[in-house]
N, C-alpha and C positions, 0 to 999 in steps of 0.2 A: 657473682660473689667470688671473693678469693679464698685460698685454703685455709687461712686463720678463721674466717667468717664461719666456713662450712664446719670445721672441727669444732669450734665453740658451740654452734647450735647442736651438733651431733651429741656432744658431752653433756649438754643441759637438757635436752629433751628426748633423747633415745635411750631405752634400756640398754645397758652395756652387756649384751650377750655375745658380742663378737669382739675378738681382738683384732682391731682393723690395722691395715697396713698403710703406708703413706702414699697412697694412690687416690687422687681426687679426679675420678673420671668425669669427662664432660661429653665427648662424643666418640664415635667409632665407625670403623668400617672393615669388613673383611676379618682379618686377624690382627688390625692394629687398633689401638686404644689411644685417646689424646687426653691429656688432663686439662685443668682449667687454664693453665699457663701455655697450652699447646705442645707440650712435651709429648713425643710419640713412644709408645711401647709396643713391643710384638707380645702378643698374648697366648702363652701356652697353657692357659687355664680355662678359656671360654666360659666363664662364669660357673666354674665347677662342672664343665661338660655340658652346659645347656646351649650355648650358641653354636649349635652343630653346623649351621650354614654360615658361621662367622656373623659379624656384626651387620645388620641393615641390609641383609641381601635383597637384591632389588625385586626379585619375583616373590619372595615371602612378604616383603613390605607391601607390595602392590595388593596382594590377596588379603592381607588383614586390613588394609585401608579401605579395600572396596566393601569388605564385609561389614567393617564398623560403620560405615555410611548407610548400610542397608538394614542390618538387624544386629544389635551389639550383645543381646541377651534375650533368652526366653526361658521360661520354667521348664524343667524336665517332665513336667506333666503334659507337654506338647511336643509335636514333631518339628524338626527342621532339617533342611537338606544337607548342610555341612557335616552334621552328626552322623547321618546315615551313610553318607558317601566316605567319610573317613573310616567308619567301622568296616565296611565293606572292603576298602583298599587295605586295611591292616589285617583282616582275616584272609583275603585272598593271597596277601604276600607271605602270610606267616604260616598258613595252614590250619589256623585255630578256626573256631566255629562262632564265637561271639565275643564282644568287648564290652567293657563297662569303663566310662570315663569319669576322671575326678581331677584333682588340681595339683597333686604332688606324689612323690614317691612314697612318703609315710602313709598317706591315703590309701594308695594302691595297695601297699603291704598290709594295712589294717583290712582291707576288703578281702585280699586272699586268705588272711587268718580266719576271718568269719566264715569264709566259704569253706574252709577245712575244718573248722568246728563243726558247721552244720552238718556236713558231709558225714563226719565221723559219728557224731551223736546220733544220727540217723541209723547208723549200724549197731551202735552200742553206747550206752550211757557213759562208759568209762573211756571211750575212744576219743580222747581230747588232747593227747600229747602232741607238741609240735617240737621237732629236733631242729636246731639251728647250729650254727658253727661259732667256735670262738673266734675272736677278731672280726666277726660280722659286723654290718652296720645296715639296719632295716628302717630307721627314722627315730623321731624324737618325741612322738606321742608315748604315752604310758605303755600301750600294747606293743608297739614296735621298738620301744627302748627295752622292753622286756625281752623281746626276740633277739635284740642286739646282743652279742656275745663278748662285750667288752666290760669289765668290772669297773673300770673309771668311769663309765658313763651311768653306772647304776647308783653312784653316791648320791645321797640326800632325797631320792624320789620314791622310795618305798613306802608302803608295801606295793610289791609289783604283782601283776596277773600271774596265775597259777598255770601249770601245766606245760612249761617249757623245759627242755633238756638241751645241753651244749656238749658238742664234741669238737675236738681239734680237726680242722680241715686237713685232709689227707690220711688221717688215720682210720682205716678200713675197718680194723677189729673194733675199734671204739664205737664206731657208727653201727656196726652189726650188733654189738651189745646193748646199745640204746634202743634199736628199733624193736618193736614188738607189736602185738595185736592191739594195744591201747594207743597206738601212734596213729594220727590222722594225717600227719604231713611231715615231710622233710623239707625245709626251707633253706636255700643257699644262694649266695653269690658265687658264680663260677670264677669270677675274678674278684677278689675284695677289694674295693676302691679305698674306702676310709680306713680300712684295716692294713693298708700299706701296699697295694697292688700284689696281693697274694693270688698266684695262679693256681687253681686246682688241677690236680692231674686226672687224666681219662679214666684211670681205674677207679677212683674215688667217686667220681661223678656218676658213672656207669653203676656202681655199687649202689649209690643212693636210689637210682631208678629202678633196680632190680628189687631192693628192699621195700620200696613203696608198692610195687607190683605184688610182692610176696604177702604184704601184710595189709592190702587194700587200703593203702594210704596215698596221699596226693604228693606229687612232686612239684614244689613251687621253686621257680627260678626268679630270682630278684635281679631284673635287668635295668634297674633305675639308672645306674651309671654306665653300664656295659652295652645298653641296648642301641637301637636306631644307628646302626653302622660303626659304632665306635671301634670294633675290633676287626673290622674288614668283613663281617658278616653282618645281615641284619640284626641278628640276635646272637650273643655270644655262645649260647648253648649249642648253636649249630657247629661249632668247633668240636663238639664232644660226641656227636651222635646219639643224642637222647632225645625224647619227646616228653616234655612237661605237661603236667595236667593244668597247671596255671602259670602264666607269665606276667610279671609286673614290670611296668615302664614308666618313664616319666623324662625329666631333662631334656634330651636332645629332640624330642618329639614336637615339643613347643617351640623350639628355636629361640626361645627368649620370653614367651608368655608362658604362665604356668599351666601345665597340663600333666596328668598322670593316667594311669589305666591299668586294666588286667585284661588279660585274654584268656578264654576258657576254651577247653577241648571238648570231645564228644562226652567224656566222663562228667565233666563239671558243668556244662552249660545250661543245665535246668535248676541247679541248686538253689541259687537265690530266686526268690519270688517277690512280687510286689509286696513292698512295706519291709523287707528284710533289710535294705541297704538304700542308700542314697546320698545326693550332695546337691547343693543349690547351685553351684558354679561350674559342676562338671559338665563336658560337652558344650562349654560356651561356643557359640557360632563363631566368634572372631578367632578364637584359639583353634578350633577345628579347621577353619579355612586356611590358617598358617600351617598346620601340621599336614594337611593335605599337599601343600607345596613341598614340604620336607619328603614326604613319601615319594612325591614325582622325582625327587633328585637321586632317590636310592636305586639306581641302576646298577647292573652287575659291573659295568664299566667304573662307575663311581665306587663301588666296593674294591674293585682291584686297586684303584688309585689309593685308596685308604690304606690297604695292606702294603703297597708299594712305598708310601711315604712313611708308614710306621717302621717298615724294615730298615729304611735308610736312617731314620732317626736313632733307632736301636743300634745300628752298625756304627754310626758315627759317634754316639754317646760312648760306646764300649772303647774307642780309641782315645777317649780323652784320660790323661793320666790322673789317677785318683778316684776315678768313678768306679763304684763297686755296687753289689747287690741290685744288679739291674734286672727288672722284671717286667712283664707286660705282654700285651697282644695288641696289634695295630696301633691306634693312636691314643693308647692308654698304657703309661708305663710309669715306673717308680725306680729310684735309685739313690744312693748316697755318695757323698763325697768324703774321702778319707781325710779324718781329723777335723771335720766341720759339722756342726749340727744343722739340721735341715732347715730350720727357722733362720739361721744366719745365712745360709745359701740363698733362701728365698728373699731375704731383705737385700742382700748384696747384688741379686740379679735384678731386682726391681729399682735399685739405684742407677743400674746400668741400662734400664729400658726393656727389661724382660719380665713378665708376669709368670711365676710358676706357682704351684701349690704345694702343700705338704700334707702328709697322711701317716699318722701312726709310726713315726720315727724314719720316714723317707720323704724325699722330694717327689713330688707327683706331677706328671704332665698330662694334660687333657686339651690339646690344642684344637682349634675348629677343624672339622673334617675337610674343609675347603683350603686349609692352609697351603700356601705355595712352597716350592722348594727354597725359593729365595728368602722367604721369611724364617723358615726352618733352619736355614744356614745362618741367618742373622741370630737366632736364638741360640744355637750351638756355639757360635762364637762368644756370646757373653758367659755361657756355662764353662766353656774352657777358660776364659779369663777369671772367672771366680774361683775355679778349680786350682789354678796356678798362683792365685794371689798368696 
């Protein structure tokens, strides 16, 4: 099909929940995407952080192909090997005790909120408050949308779930004022992705951990976008020296197939019991087989390479005239260009063969973790050209 045919069918048959850009993807490999006409793009977005190993990684592809030919699905009423091996690998790597698997970040965060509510209500009927941050993003279900601290996303969809409070990220005093004995959880992204790549400072994150300990609440860290190596650590919270009670993850763990999950520590591992929660497609054998390959790649050497590439990208971006508001850690960063709207920058980059993202008033970069220095330099050249135009 050509571009016009694809666009016509999209407009005729697909609900318009996305403002699509003019990229008609056909195939991809590594950090390179090709459209239906064969035009090549360097991808600094990786499907919003999903294609952690790049596109069609050979080892990942072999694992999912083999598993698909062996057992593509089985109900969670039964056992299968890829699920238990993945749970074991995740727990051993992270230090957590147990895992729950689902299909997306929103589902993972829904699960974590349910755990917090059950944990809190077992202590006191009034212990149900969940504190989240302004400019956060936790999902698009009604519950996770309520947890999301962005007023623009709350239009049209009320009434919302009760029991949420919001504080500004970094405001220690506001956090202290909001936390009390009715708080069952403080939930945060240590780097707000959709909120504009806002990096929390260490004092604030450690304050949240201390308040949770003081009020017997759960510290929930949303690692849907920041986890699985994105910042040069397996989880971004490792940069802060805290130990969450629950960690949610998704995106990069599936490397292109839908997967999310929650990791539980000693305090939370027995909160959910049979019947409390579930999902039909969670722990799908094919996805689990691919995720195991992702974890095999997450060596200390690989993490060091992510940090090195992130530092290089950040340094080179800072040298481009007009680039400002630069923020991020590892291969997750945001910036602006003086005098240009982020959407205009993204469109201009796309025309010149570079895929970038936007987020809450910033250009956002989430390249594949395996991206080469050569492809980073190609992308930087486009950004420089757009900045100077």
